[in-house]
C-alpha positions as CSV (number, residue, x, y, z in Angstrom):
1,X,98.8,113.2,62.9
2,X,101.5,111.5,65.2
3,X,100.5,111.9,68.9
4,X,103.3,112.7,71.2
5,X,104.3,111.8,74.7
6,X,106.4,112.9,77.5
7,X,106.9,109.4,77.8
8,X,106.4,105.9,76.1
9,X,107.1,102.7,77.5
10,X,107.0,100.9,74.8
11,X,106.9,96.8,73.9
12,X,106.6,95.2,77.0
13,X,103.4,93.5,78.5
14,X,100.9,95.3,80.2
15,X,99.4,93.3,83.6
16,X,96.4,95.7,85.0
17,X,92.8,95.3,85.8
18,X,91.5,94.6,81.7
19,X,94.4,91.4,82.2
20,X,97.6,91.0,80.6
21,X,98.9,91.5,76.9
22,X,101.2,93.5,75.1
23,X,101.0,97.2,74.9
24,X,102.3,100.2,75.5
25,X,102.1,103.2,77.9
26,X,101.6,106.8,77.2
27,X,102.6,109.0,79.5
28,X,101.6,113.0,79.3
29,X,101.9,115.7,82.4
30,X,102.6,112.5,84.7
31,X,99.8,110.7,83.7
32,X,98.8,107.5,81.7
33,X,97.3,109.1,78.9
34,X,97.2,105.9,76.7
35,X,97.5,102.0,77.3
36,X,98.0,100.0,74.0
37,X,99.2,100.3,70.6
38,X,101.4,102.9,70.4
39,X,104.1,101.9,66.9
40,X,102.8,105.0,65.7
41,X,103.7,107.4,68.4
42,X,106.9,109.1,69.3
43,X,107.9,110.7,72.3
44,X,110.4,113.0,74.6
45,X,112.1,109.4,75.9
46,X,110.7,106.2,74.7
47,X,111.8,103.1,77.5
48,X,112.1,100.0,75.9
49,X,110.7,96.7,78.0
50,X,110.7,94.4,75.4
51,X,111.0,91.3,77.4
52,X,109.1,92.8,80.3
53,X,106.2,92.7,82.2
54,X,104.4,95.9,83.3
55,X,103.1,96.6,86.4
56,X,100.6,99.5,87.9
57,X,103.4,101.3,90.4
58,X,103.9,99.1,94.1
59,X,103.2,100.8,97.2
60,X,104.3,99.5,100.3
61,X,102.0,100.6,103.2
62,X,104.4,100.1,105.8
63,X,108.0,101.3,106.3
64,X,110.4,102.7,109.3
65,X,112.7,105.3,107.7
66,X,114.3,106.3,111.2
67,X,114.2,109.9,110.0
68,X,114.7,112.3,112.4
69,X,116.2,111.2,115.8
70,X,117.5,107.5,114.4
71,X,119.5,108.5,111.4
72,X,122.1,105.8,112.1
73,X,119.7,103.1,111.1
74,X,118.2,104.4,107.9
75,X,116.9,107.9,106.5
76,X,114.6,109.4,104.2
77,X,116.7,109.4,101.4
78,X,118.8,105.7,102.0
79,X,115.0,104.4,102.4
80,X,113.5,105.6,99.5
81,X,116.5,104.9,97.2
82,X,116.2,101.0,98.8
83,X,112.2,101.0,98.3
84,X,112.7,102.3,94.7
85,X,115.7,100.3,93.5
86,X,113.3,97.2,95.1
87,X,110.7,98.3,92.4
88,X,108.8,100.7,95.0
89,X,106.7,104.0,93.5
90,X,105.7,105.0,97.1
91,X,105.8,104.5,100.3
92,X,104.0,104.9,103.7
93,X,105.8,105.7,107.0
94,X,105.6,104.8,110.2
95,X,105.6,108.1,113.7
96,X,107.7,106.0,116.1
97,X,110.8,108.0,115.1
98,X,112.5,111.0,117.2
99,X,110.9,112.8,118.2
100,X,107.5,110.7,117.1
101,X,105.0,112.6,114.7
102,X,102.7,113.0,116.8
103,X,101.3,116.1,115.7
104,X,101.3,119.3,113.1
105,X,105.2,120.9,113.0
106,X,106.3,117.3,113.6
107,X,104.3,116.2,110.4
108,X,105.5,119.6,108.6
109,X,109.2,118.8,109.5
110,X,109.1,115.2,108.2
111,X,107.5,116.4,105.2
112,X,110.0,119.3,104.8
113,X,112.5,116.7,105.5
114,X,111.4,114.8,102.7
115,X,111.1,117.1,99.8
116,X,113.6,116.4,96.9
117,X,115.6,113.7,99.5
118,X,112.9,111.3,98.9
119,X,113.2,108.9,95.4
120,X,109.4,107.6,95.8
121,X,106.2,109.4,96.7
122,X,105.5,109.6,100.4
123,X,102.8,109.7,102.7
124,X,103.4,109.7,106.8
125,X,101.6,107.9,109.6
126,X,100.4,110.1,112.6
127,X,100.7,108.7,115.9
128,X,97.6,108.4,118.1
129,X,98.5,109.1,121.7
130,X,96.7,109.0,124.7
131,X,97.8,112.9,124.4
132,X,96.8,114.1,120.9
133,X,93.4,112.2,121.0
134,X,91.6,114.9,120.7
135,X,93.4,116.5,117.6
136,X,93.8,112.9,115.4
137,X,90.3,114.4,113.2
138,X,92.1,117.2,112.8
139,X,95.8,115.3,112.4
140,X,94.5,113.2,109.9
141,X,93.7,115.4,107.6
142,X,97.1,117.4,107.0
143,X,98.6,116.8,103.5
144,X,100.3,113.7,103.4
145,X,98.8,111.8,106.0
146,X,98.0,108.4,104.9
147,X,96.0,108.3,108.6
148,X,96.2,107.2,112.5
149,X,98.8,104.8,113.2
150,X,98.9,103.4,116.9
151,X,100.7,100.8,118.8
152,X,98.4,98.7,120.8
153,X,101.6,96.6,121.6
154,X,105.4,96.6,121.1
155,X,106.7,99.9,121.6
156,X,107.4,102.3,124.8
157,X,106.3,106.1,125.8
158,X,103.6,108.2,124.0
159,X,103.0,105.9,121.6
160,X,101.7,103.2,123.7
161,X,97.8,102.5,123.7
162,X,97.6,99.8,125.8
163,X,94.0,99.7,127.2
164,X,90.5,99.6,125.9
165,X,89.4,103.4,126.8
166,X,92.2,104.4,125.2
167,X,91.6,102.3,122.2
168,X,87.9,103.7,121.9
169,X,89.1,107.6,122.2
170,X,91.5,107.1,119.5
171,X,88.3,104.9,117.2
172,X,85.7,107.6,118.7
173,X,87.7,110.6,117.4
174,X,89.0,109.6,113.9
175,X,87.3,109.6,110.7
176,X,89.0,108.0,108.5
177,X,90.6,103.8,108.7
178,X,92.7,104.0,111.7
179,X,96.2,101.4,111.5
180,X,97.1,98.9,114.3
181,X,99.9,97.1,115.7
182,X,98.1,94.0,117.2
183,X,99.7,92.8,120.0
184,X,98.2,92.4,124.1
185,X,100.8,94.5,126.0
186,X,99.0,93.5,129.0
187,X,99.8,89.8,128.1
188,X,103.1,90.4,126.9
189,X,104.4,92.0,130.1
190,X,103.0,88.6,131.9
191,X,105.0,86.6,129.1
192,X,108.7,88.6,129.2
193,X,110.1,86.4,131.8
194,X,109.5,83.3,129.5
195,X,112.6,85.0,127.1
196,X,115.8,83.0,127.1
197,X,118.9,85.3,127.3
198,X,120.2,84.7,124.4
199,X,117.9,82.7,122.5
200,X,115.4,83.5,119.6
201,X,113.9,80.8,118.9
202,X,111.5,82.2,122.9
203,X,110.5,85.1,120.8
204,X,107.7,83.7,119.5
205,X,107.2,81.9,122.6
206,X,107.0,85.3,124.6
207,X,104.9,86.7,121.6
208,X,102.8,84.2,121.4
209,X,99.8,83.4,119.4
210,X,97.1,84.3,121.9
211,X,99.2,87.9,122.4
212,X,98.6,88.9,119.0
213,X,94.9,87.7,118.6
214,X,93.6,88.6,122.0
215,X,94.4,92.0,120.8
216,X,92.5,91.2,117.8
217,X,89.5,90.2,118.8
218,X,89.7,93.6,121.5
219,X,90.3,95.9,118.6
220,X,86.9,94.5,116.3
221,X,85.0,94.6,119.5
222,X,85.9,98.4,119.5
223,X,85.6,99.1,116.4
224,X,82.5,97.6,116.0
225,X,81.0,99.6,119.1
226,X,82.6,103.1,118.2
227,X,81.8,102.6,114.5
228,X,85.1,102.8,113.0
229,X,87.4,101.5,110.5
230,X,90.4,99.2,111.0
231,X,93.2,98.1,109.5
232,X,95.3,95.5,111.3
233,X,98.9,95.4,110.3
234,X,101.5,92.5,109.7
235,X,99.3,89.6,110.7
236,X,101.1,86.6,111.4
237,X,98.9,83.7,112.7
238,X,96.1,81.7,111.7
239,X,93.8,82.0,113.9
240,X,93.9,85.9,113.7
241,X,93.2,85.4,109.7
242,X,90.3,82.8,110.6
243,X,88.6,85.8,113.0
244,X,89.5,88.4,110.5
245,X,87.3,86.7,107.7
246,X,83.7,87.3,110.2
247,X,84.8,90.6,110.1
248,X,86.0,92.3,106.9
249,X,82.8,95.3,107.2
250,X,85.1,96.8,109.6
251,X,88.7,95.3,109.1
252,X,91.3,95.5,106.4
253,X,94.2,93.1,106.6
254,X,98.1,93.3,105.6
255,X,100.6,90.5,106.0
256,X,104.4,90.7,105.5
257,X,106.5,88.3,102.6
258,X,108.6,87.4,105.8
259,X,106.0,86.3,107.4
260,X,104.3,84.1,104.7
261,X,108.2,83.0,103.6
262,X,110.0,82.9,106.9
263,X,109.6,79.7,108.9
264,X,110.7,80.2,112.6
265,X,111.2,76.5,113.0
266,X,114.5,76.9,111.1
267,X,114.7,81.0,110.4
268,X,116.3,81.2,114.1
269,X,118.6,78.7,114.6
270,X,119.8,80.2,110.8
271,X,119.4,83.4,110.9
272,X,119.8,84.2,114.9
273,X,118.7,88.1,115.6
274,X,118.3,89.1,111.3
275,X,114.7,87.5,112.1
276,X,113.3,89.1,115.1
277,X,110.8,91.1,114.7
278,X,107.7,92.2,116.1
279,X,105.0,90.3,116.1
280,X,107.4,86.9,115.7
281,X,108.1,84.9,112.5
282,X,106.4,81.8,113.0
283,X,105.9,78.0,112.1
284,X,104.3,76.6,108.9
285,X,100.8,76.1,110.9
286,X,100.7,79.9,110.5
287,X,102.8,80.5,107.3
288,X,100.0,78.4,105.7
289,X,97.2,80.1,107.5
290,X,98.4,83.7,106.4
291,X,98.5,82.0,102.7
292,X,94.8,80.9,103.3
293,X,93.8,84.5,103.8
294,X,95.9,85.5,100.3
295,X,94.0,83.1,98.8
296,X,90.7,83.5,99.9
297,X,91.1,87.6,99.8
298,X,90.7,88.2,103.4
299,X,94.6,90.2,102.8
300,X,94.4,93.4,101.4
301,X,97.6,94.3,101.0
302,X,101.6,93.5,101.4
303,X,103.7,95.4,103.5
304,X,107.3,95.1,103.9
305,X,107.5,96.4,107.8
306,X,111.3,98.0,106.6
307,X,112.8,98.9,110.0
308,X,116.0,98.3,110.2
309,X,118.6,98.3,112.7
310,X,122.2,98.3,112.8
311,X,124.4,95.1,112.6
312,X,125.9,96.2,115.9
313,X,122.7,96.2,117.8
314,X,121.6,93.4,116.1
315,X,124.4,91.3,117.6
316,X,123.3,91.9,121.1
317,X,122.5,88.5,122.3
318,X,118.2,88.7,123.0
319,X,116.2,89.8,124.2
320,X,118.7,92.9,124.0
321,X,118.3,92.5,120.5
322,X,115.9,95.1,118.6
323,X,113.3,93.5,116.9
324,X,112.7,94.6,113.0
325,X,114.5,93.7,109.9
326,X,114.7,95.6,106.6
327,X,112.3,94.9,103.6
328,X,111.2,97.3,101.3
329,X,114.2,96.3,98.4
330,X,113.2,93.0,98.4
331,X,109.3,92.9,98.6
332,X,109.1,92.7,95.0
333,X,111.2,89.6,93.9
334,X,110.7,87.7,97.0
335,X,106.6,87.9,96.0
336,X,107.7,87.2,92.8
337,X,109.1,84.0,93.5
338,X,106.1,83.0,95.3
339,X,104.1,83.9,91.9
340,X,106.8,81.6,89.5
341,X,106.4,78.4,92.4
342,X,102.0,79.1,91.9
343,X,102.4,80.3,95.4
344,X,100.6,83.4,93.5
345,X,99.1,85.0,90.9
346,X,100.4,87.7,89.1
347,X,97.0,89.3,89.0
348,X,96.4,88.8,93.0
349,X,100.1,90.2,93.5
350,X,99.4,93.7,91.6
351,X,95.8,93.5,93.5
352,X,98.1,93.7,97.3
353,X,100.5,95.8,96.0
354,X,98.9,98.7,93.7
355,X,94.9,97.8,93.7
356,X,94.4,96.9,98.1
357,X,96.7,100.1,98.7
358,X,94.4,102.2,96.5
359,X,90.9,101.0,98.2
360,X,92.3,100.6,102.1
361,X,94.1,104.0,101.9
362,X,91.9,105.8,99.5
363,X,94.5,107.4,97.4
364,X,94.1,109.8,94.5
365,X,95.2,109.3,91.3
366,X,97.3,106.1,92.6
367,X,97.3,102.5,92.8
368,X,95.9,102.1,89.0
369,X,97.0,101.5,86.0
370,X,94.6,103.6,83.9
371,X,94.4,107.0,82.3
372,X,93.8,109.6,83.8
373,X,96.2,108.1,86.8
374,X,99.6,109.2,88.4
375,X,101.9,107.8,86.0
376,X,103.5,105.1,88.3
377,X,105.1,101.8,87.0
378,X,106.8,99.0,88.0
379,X,108.8,96.8,85.2
380,X,109.8,93.5,86.3
381,X,111.7,90.7,84.6
382,X,109.6,87.7,85.8
383,X,111.9,85.2,84.0
384,X,114.9,86.7,86.0
385,X,116.7,84.7,88.8
386,X,118.9,86.4,90.8
387,X,120.2,86.1,94.2
388,X,119.6,89.2,96.9
389,X,122.3,89.4,98.8
390,X,123.2,91.8,101.4
391,X,125.9,93.8,99.2
392,X,122.6,94.6,96.9
393,X,120.7,96.6,99.6
394,X,120.3,100.3,99.9
395,X,119.6,100.5,103.4
396,X,122.0,102.2,105.6
397,X,121.9,99.0,108.2
398,X,123.6,97.0,104.9
399,X,122.2,93.5,105.4
400,X,118.7,92.1,104.9
401,X,117.1,88.2,106.4
402,X,117.1,87.2,102.9
403,X,120.7,87.2,101.9
404,X,121.1,83.3,99.9
405,X,117.6,83.7,98.3
406,X,117.5,82.5,95.4
407,X,114.3,84.6,93.3
408,X,112.8,84.0,90.3
409,X,111.6,87.9,89.3
410,X,113.1,90.5,89.5
411,X,112.3,94.7,89.8
412,X,114.3,96.4,86.4
413,X,112.9,99.9,86.2
414,X,111.0,102.1,88.7
415,X,109.3,104.9,87.5
416,X,106.4,107.8,89.2
417,X,104.7,109.6,87.7
418,X,106.2,109.3,84.7
419,X,109.7,109.9,86.0
420,X,112.2,107.0,85.7
421,X,114.1,107.1,88.5
422,X,115.5,103.4,88.8
423,X,116.9,101.5,85.7
424,X,118.4,98.3,85.8
425,X,119.9,98.8,89.5
426,X,120.5,102.1,88.8
427,X,119.1,105.3,90.2
428,X,118.1,108.5,87.6
429,X,118.6,112.3,88.0
430,X,117.1,113.4,91.4
431,X,115.2,112.6,93.8
432,X,111.8,114.1,93.5
433,X,109.6,112.3,95.7
434,X,105.9,114.5,96.7
435,X,103.8,113.4,98.8
436,X,100.8,111.1,98.4
437,X,97.1,112.8,98.1
438,X,94.2,111.0,99.4
439,X,90.2,111.1,98.4
440,X,88.8,112.1,101.7
441,X,91.2,114.7,102.7
442,X,90.8,116.3,99.3
443,X,88.9,119.5,100.4
444,X,91.6,119.7,103.3
C-alpha cells in the first residue's frame, strides 16, 4: 500500500543530526513523519528539492520588530516577512517596544497582534525591571514567552537594570534561563564624553571592550551567587569568549553574524551610522576571538539582533544616530558564505541556528529534523552566488549593512510546520505563524 503524506520534500540532500545525504522528508499534520526514501510515496503537495540542501528550520533567537509603538521602523508583519524570505522559521522578539513588554496585558496584546500577521512562528521576551521583579516567575511561564530579558546597559527607563542588587533580584526570582544585554552602564556613562560628533570610529571607544567584559564578569558572579542560568547576548569581545569558556555550566552564549563579519577598522569609514550597533562592531582581534568561540564550542547560538531604524534616523550625526541594524533576512546567506569559505562547517551552522536554540531555550518540538518534531525546514542552495542588496530587504527600514556582500549560499524555501511560506524569494499563501512552545512551561 502506497504511503501518503500531506507534504513531501523530495530529491534534496538532507543535513541533520544523522549526517548528510540524499533523503526525502515526509510531513503529516504539521509534523515530520519520515526522513528517508519516499520515492514510492505520494502527497498532497510535493516540493522539488533537487540541487538543494534541506536543513532543520533556522531559528533567530534575537530580533526587535518594534511593534507596538515604533511601527515606522518595523512591525510584526514586515519583520516576519523578512525572516521568512531569509529562511528563518521562528523568531524570538524583544521587549523594548512602546509600551514595553513587561506584564501580562502587554504580553497578551503583542501575541494578539502577531496572530495571523506573522509569517513565522514566534515567541516574546518579557522585560525584567525593578518594578516587576516579584512577578517574573509567573510572567516567564505565560504562553508564548521565551524568557526574561534584562538590559544591563544600552537602554533607558524601566528596562535598564544597571545595579548588582537589581540583577541579583531578577536572578533570584526567575526559574528559566534569563537573557542579558551585558554592557556596564556605569562605565558607559563615564565614557560618553569620548564620543566625537560625526565620527563613528569613536563608537567602540565609548563602548569599549572593558565595558563588556566588566559587565559579563559581574553577571556570571551574580549567577553563581543565586544559582541561576544565564544567556549572554551578542558577545563581541575576545576577552568575554575566554572568560565564558570557563563558565559554561551557568552561561550560554550568542554571537551575531555582523560581529563575525564586519571589521570596525573599515566598516565605520565605509558605512558610518549603518555600522553602529550595541555592543559595537570591533576590530580583527575581537573577530578572531569570536571565531575561536565558534570553533571551540563556546558559542551556543547565532542571533541576528535585527534592530532596524529608518534612513532618516540613521542620517543624524554620531552620537545622535541610533544604534542597531537589520539582520534577520541576511543571517543565512552571510553565514553560509562563511561555510563556503571554510570558516564554518555546515554541521556547526545547523547547531548554531536550530539545535542550539532548542538546548538553550528548551523549545518543544522545534530545533531538530526528526520524526515527531515540527516540520520546520530551511532549504538552501549552497552553491548559489548572489549579491545582497538594499532592494531585496523586506524590512520596513529598506537597507542592510551587507549591501554589496557577495554571498555563496542562499535560502530557497522556508517551511513552517509543514506549510511552505516562501519559495524562490516569494511568500506563499497567508501568514499563519503561531507561538512557540517551551518544555519548561508545557504544564503552565
